[in-house]
Every structure is written in structure tokens, then in C-alpha cells.
C-alpha positions in Angstrom: 0.0 0.0 0.0 1.3 3.4 -1.0 1.6 6.1 1.7 0.9 9.6 0.5 2.6 12.7 1.8 1.5 16.2 0.7 4.0 19.0 0.2 2.4 22.4 0.3 4.0 24.5 -2.5 2.5 27.7 -1.1 5.0 27.3 1.8 8.0 27.1 -0.5 9.7 30.3 -1.6 13.3 29.1 -1.7 15.3 25.8 -1.7 15.8 26.2 2.1 12.0 26.4 2.5 11.6 23.3 0.4 14.0 21.5 2.9 11.8 22.9 5.7 8.7 21.4 4.1 10.4 18.0 3.5 11.5 18.0 7.2 7.9 18.9 8.3 6.1 16.4 6.0 8.4 13.4 5.4 10.8 13.2 8.3 9.6 15.2 11.3 12.1 15.1 14.1 15.0 13.8 12.0 18.1 15.7 11.3 19.5 15.6 7.8 22.0 17.3 5.6 19.5 19.7 4.0 21.1 19.5 0.5 20.2 17.8 -2.7 22.3 14.7 -2.1 20.7 14.3 1.3 17.2 14.8 -0.2 18.0 12.0 -2.7 19.0 9.8 0.2 15.7 10.4 2.0 13.9 9.1 -1.1 15.9 5.9 -0.9 14.2 5.2 2.5 15.6 4.4 5.9 14.4 7.6 7.6 11.2 6.0 9.0 9.1 6.6 5.9 7.2 3.6 4.7 7.7 2.3 1.1 6.3 2.9 -1.4 5.4 6.5 -1.1 3.6 9.1 -3.2 4.6 12.8 -3.0 1.6 15.0 -3.7 3.0 18.5 -4.4 0.1 20.9 -4.1 0.5 24.4 -5.5 3.4 23.1 -7.6 3.0 26.0 -10.1 3.7 28.5 -7.3 6.7 26.4 -6.4 7.8 26.3 -10.0 7.8 30.1 -10.1 9.4 30.6 -6.7 12.1 28.0 -7.5 12.8 29.4 -10.9 15.8 31.1 -12.5 16.3 33.8 -9.8 16.4 31.2 -7.0 18.6 29.0 -9.2 21.0 31.8 -9.6 21.0 32.4 -5.9 21.8 28.8 -5.2 24.5 28.7 -7.8 26.1 31.8 -6.2 26.2 29.9 -2.9 27.7 26.9 -4.7 30.3 29.0 -6.4 31.5 30.4 -3.1 32.1 26.9 -1.8 32.9 24.7 -4.8 36.2 23.0 -5.6 38.3 25.2 -7.9 38.2 22.5 -10.6 34.4 22.9 -10.7 34.3 26.8 -10.8 34.1 27.1 -14.6 31.1 24.7 -14.7 29.2 26.5 -11.9 30.0 29.9 -13.4 28.4 28.8 -16.7 25.3 27.4 -15.0 25.1 30.7 -13.1 25.3 32.8 -16.3 22.6 30.6 -17.8 20.3 31.0 -14.8 20.8 34.8 -14.8 19.9 34.8 -18.5 16.7 32.8 -17.6 17.8 29.6 -19.4 18.5 26.0 -18.3 17.1 23.9 -15.5 15.8 25.5 -12.4 15.9 24.5 -8.7 12.3 23.2 -9.3 13.6 21.1 -12.2 16.4 19.7 -10.0 14.0 18.6 -7.3 11.5 17.1 -9.7 14.3 15.2 -11.5 15.6 13.8 -8.2 12.1 12.6 -7.2 11.5 11.1 -10.6 14.8 9.2 -10.4 13.1 7.1 -7.7 9.9 6.5 -9.7 8.6 4.1 -12.3 11.0 3.3 -15.1 13.9 5.3 -13.6 17.3 4.2 -12.4 16.2 3.8 -8.8 12.6 2.6 -9.5 12.9 0.0 -6.8 12.4 2.9 -4.3 8.8 3.2 -5.7 8.4 7.0 -5.2 5.5 8.6 -7.2 5.2 12.3 -7.8 1.9 14.0 -8.3 2.1 17.7 -9.3 -1.0 19.7 -8.6 
């Protein structure tokens, strides 16, 4: 039986607020790394969430807007300040693209991570379904 969790996109204005929502909905009381890799790990299971799960993302269009290119540029600026020197050229290009309003957004990153754990994907055995509303 699939357990459904509802993410409220009206509460998400930044990537950090997405992490807050995941903490509130999926893993209340658990500490985690609050980064994209750690979010991916949560979807693999082992944090007390039953499997399989469905993530219902309400107000996803509001999230799509809030997690668009401006937020993507902000996140890439943070990455640039901390990334390994060998990766700076790559991050700078992604930052330039985000500032120009092109390329994947934070919203796209999150959806891609979730979909990697769903039907027909590389980690389909995790059986995570995404419903965007």
C-alpha cells in the first residue's frame, strides 16, 4: 500500500523552505544534511518513511515560479562560493545561464531527483511517485 505525503508548495519560496517542508512532512524530528544529495538519500528510504510513497506537491506552479531562475542563480552563487576550484568554470556557466533565464531551475532539479526514484527510472525500486497539482 502506498503512503501519501502532501507537500504544500504555497509554503515554498526558496530551496531552504523546500527543505523545511520536507522536514515537516516526510521526516519530522529527523536531522538531515539539507542539501540535494541528502534529499536524494531520504527518497531511498531508511528515515522511517514507509515504502512505497507518493509525494503530492500541491500548488506546484507556485513552487515552480518561486524555485525558478532567480532562485537557481542564488543557489549557484552559494555553490560558487564553496565549490572546488576545478568545478568553478562549470558552476559559473550554469550561473550565467540561470541569470539569463535559461537552463534547468531548482524546481527542475527537485523534480528530477524525485522522478529518479519512480517508475521506469534508475532507482525505480524505491517506488516513489510524484503528483504535481
